[in-house]
C-alpha positions as CSV (number, residue, x, y, z in Angstrom):
1,M,4.2,-10.5,13.4
2,I,3.8,-7.4,11.8
3,S,0.1,-7.7,10.8
4,K,-0.9,-8.7,14.1
5,I,0.8,-5.4,15.8
6,Y,-0.4,-3.1,12.7
7,K,-3.8,-4.7,11.7
8,P,-4.4,-1.5,9.8
9,L,-0.9,-1.9,7.7
10,F,-2.5,-5.2,6.6
11,F,-5.6,-3.3,4.8
12,I,-3.1,-0.9,3.5
13,G,-1.0,-3.4,1.9
14,I,-4.1,-4.8,0.3
15,I,-4.9,-1.6,-1.3
16,V,-1.6,-0.8,-2.4
17,I,-1.6,-4.3,-4.0
18,A,-5.0,-3.9,-5.4
19,L,-4.1,-0.5,-7.1
20,F,-0.8,-2.2,-8.6
21,F,-3.3,-4.5,-10.4
22,T,-5.8,-2.0,-11.3
23,I,-3.2,0.1,-13.3
24,A,-1.7,-3.0,-15.0
25,E,-1.9,-3.0,-18.7
26,S,-3.3,-5.7,-20.5
27,G,-1.6,-7.7,-23.3
28,C,-2.1,-10.6,-25.9
29,G,-1.6,-13.1,-23.2
30,V,-2.4,-12.2,-19.9
31,Y,-2.7,-13.5,-16.1
32,K,-5.9,-12.7,-14.6
33,L,-6.4,-12.3,-10.8
34,K,-10.1,-11.2,-9.9
35,D,-10.7,-9.5,-13.2
36,V,-7.3,-7.8,-13.4
37,S,-4.9,-8.7,-16.0
38,I,-0.8,-8.8,-15.9
39,P,0.7,-9.2,-19.4
40,D,2.6,-12.7,-19.6
41,S,5.7,-10.5,-20.6
42,I,5.9,-9.2,-17.1
43,K,7.6,-11.8,-15.0
44,V,9.9,-9.8,-12.4
45,V,8.9,-6.7,-10.5
46,R,10.8,-4.4,-8.0
47,V,9.1,-2.7,-5.1
48,K,11.2,0.2,-4.1
49,Y,11.3,1.2,-0.5
50,I,8.3,3.2,0.3
51,E,9.0,6.5,1.3
52,N,7.5,8.4,4.1
53,K,6.8,11.9,3.6
54,A,3.9,12.5,5.6
55,P,4.0,15.6,7.9
56,Y,3.6,13.1,11.1
57,V,5.8,10.2,10.4
58,N,5.3,6.9,12.2
59,P,8.6,5.6,11.9
60,T,7.6,1.8,11.4
61,L,4.9,2.2,8.8
62,A,7.0,2.5,5.4
63,P,9.4,-0.5,6.2
64,A,6.1,-2.6,7.2
65,L,4.3,-1.5,4.2
66,T,7.3,-2.3,1.7
67,E,7.5,-5.6,3.1
68,K,3.9,-6.3,3.2
69,L,3.6,-5.4,-0.6
70,R,6.6,-7.4,-1.4
71,Q,4.9,-10.6,0.2
72,K,1.7,-10.0,-1.3
73,I,3.2,-9.9,-5.1
74,V,5.3,-13.1,-4.3
75,S,2.4,-14.9,-2.7
76,N,-0.6,-13.9,-4.6
77,T,0.8,-13.6,-8.2
78,R,3.2,-15.5,-10.5
79,L,5.6,-12.6,-10.7
80,K,9.1,-12.6,-9.0
81,Q,10.3,-10.0,-6.5
82,T,13.8,-8.7,-7.1
83,N,15.8,-5.6,-5.8
84,S,17.9,-5.4,-9.0
85,E,17.7,-3.0,-11.9
86,N,16.5,-5.9,-14.2
87,A,12.9,-5.9,-13.3
88,D,10.0,-5.7,-15.8
89,W,8.0,-3.2,-13.5
90,D,9.4,-1.0,-11.0
91,I,6.7,0.0,-8.2
92,E,7.6,3.3,-6.3
93,A,5.2,4.4,-3.4
94,T,5.5,7.5,-1.1
95,I,3.4,7.9,2.2
96,T,1.9,11.5,1.8
97,G,-0.4,11.6,4.8
98,Y,-0.8,10.2,8.0
99,S,-3.3,12.0,10.0
100,F,-6.2,11.3,12.6
101,S,-9.4,13.3,13.5
102,T,-12.5,12.8,15.1
103,A,-15.2,10.4,13.4
104,G,-18.0,10.6,16.0
105,V,-19.1,12.5,19.0
106,S,-21.2,11.9,22.0
107,N,-21.9,13.7,25.0
108,Q,-19.4,16.3,23.5
109,Q,-16.6,14.0,23.6
110,A,-14.8,12.2,20.8
111,N,-16.3,8.4,21.0
112,R,-14.8,7.5,17.5
113,N,-11.3,8.6,15.8
114,K,-10.3,8.2,12.4
115,L,-6.6,7.5,11.3
116,T,-6.1,8.5,7.5
117,V,-3.2,7.2,5.7
118,N,-2.6,8.5,1.9
119,I,-0.1,7.0,-0.6
120,N,1.0,7.7,-4.1
121,V,1.9,4.9,-6.2
122,V,3.9,4.7,-9.5
123,V,4.3,1.5,-11.8
124,D,7.1,2.1,-14.5
125,D,6.9,-0.5,-17.1
126,K,10.6,-0.8,-18.0
127,K,10.0,-3.3,-20.8
128,S,7.9,-0.6,-22.8
129,G,9.6,2.4,-21.2
130,K,6.4,4.0,-20.1
131,R,6.3,5.7,-16.6
132,G,3.3,5.3,-14.9
133,Q,0.9,8.2,-13.9
134,P,1.0,8.7,-10.0
135,Q,-2.1,7.0,-8.5
136,A,-3.3,8.5,-5.1
137,V,-4.6,5.8,-2.5
138,S,-6.2,6.6,0.8
139,R,-7.6,4.5,3.3
140,N,-9.3,5.2,6.6
141,F,-9.3,3.2,10.1
142,E,-11.5,4.1,12.8
143,Y,-10.8,3.4,16.3
144,A,-12.1,4.2,19.8
145,G,-12.2,7.6,21.0
146,S,-10.9,6.3,24.4
147,M,-7.5,5.2,22.8
148,S,-4.6,7.2,21.9
149,L,-3.2,7.1,18.3
150,Q,-0.1,5.3,19.8
151,Q,-2.6,2.6,21.3
152,A,-4.6,2.2,18.0
153,E,-1.4,1.7,16.1
154,K,-0.4,-1.3,18.2
155,K,-4.0,-2.8,18.3
156,P,-4.0,-6.2,17.0
């Protein structure tokens, strides 16, 4: 299962979906999810494939994130997911950063490292014809300094 193999991807998916709901515009009749509103007129959403334009590319990140976001929308909202042009909202996202750095030092050695993932998300409201403004989302994941980046990515 993807979320077991890439635990950090699950958290990124949550952030992206949270951002999706925070930029939703409210209308007369609305659907609420934790104090965030989706207008009643919005029924179908299309999540476009998330592009990975980060300088360092994890080849499994974009497909896993795209699928996780689609699953979150279907399982946590009343919205239906489509791949056709007939969506009320189009969600586009681009992974713009995927980097790691030292988060903690002990005895002149890294004892904690940090993986940072940056994503830009745009929600287009096709019903109103409004193009959303890009929203930047960043999430950090710390892992033991004794682990390589590849080991941390596979950590359950």
